Steps between C-alpha positions, in 0.01 A plus 500: 500500500627846412612717782347824367367761737133582446481763775786710622610407852474859632132500397439179699690642799286814493185282524618320816346686791526464879142428614421382853870448555532261205646547155206457266365586152152619419271302272466792257883524460532126457226492240679768294830307521330170405300660220153408637210697639494542876158339526625196303802464732272522807247256348778246445621545859145459639455179303813372672458674838630204698845574353503852647498505887516828683878514496500469118223748419289750695250769416574857593264686731336824383738700721810319372377548143438870546841547670671308218326716235595821680866387518521379145294744298436819696153623419275276294238621257148370551441157346865415434546228760345158557180465698629161623758470768822357352671179598865495592721197423807423707808333346345156567171615347671618185681164475162326534354711223728313259294188562171685436595706194631280219579736215861509377520875579371443856759229561789704370395815685453295818857379472618859472292603804637216708855595403429859606369395839817288545718796401329728753536232774872465418549878509337515848713208623815674369400816686462304826831324444678827439355647820617187696856528357520870589387424858770226526766743378380763745548258784845407379644851461545765765318832548706690241279347229174546689415818305552318169273215610233736622496680166478169307208390718334831447530465121355147513195605702214635294417862583216558739191644342419843648141604522471861395186696564331617185318825469511839664520511879493812708788518753372467852618770736 
């Protein structure tokens, strides 16, 4: 089988979201990648629902869906989003989709998605391994390198999100 790329990896990576503390992909994004309608993908899943336990697939709540829309798209125009709450598929759920969707495109795209999940997992493991090695080095060397290690740790830590007040506020006296 040819090893051609149907979908660029960066596009797949952009569709993997953190939902309920799990890396997952939405049904609408998967349907676009697989080249099927969302309702057809969901219909195939519902016909094989015993293959999709809660840790493979879950439906978003209205609050989660609204928060996700606000984060992804800003302001939506009326009528431009689904009236049905979307399903989110974890890595295991995406793997299980390959047994439900049998088109050649779906199989090839599924392989790419699984490779992307693996790459992300490896990157996260490498990050943890790097942190562990730095901590070991920090224990080994004396205080003259403490400043260097503190700066490296600071660079590895994601910046804290500051909540700024929006709007005009009168200074209180």
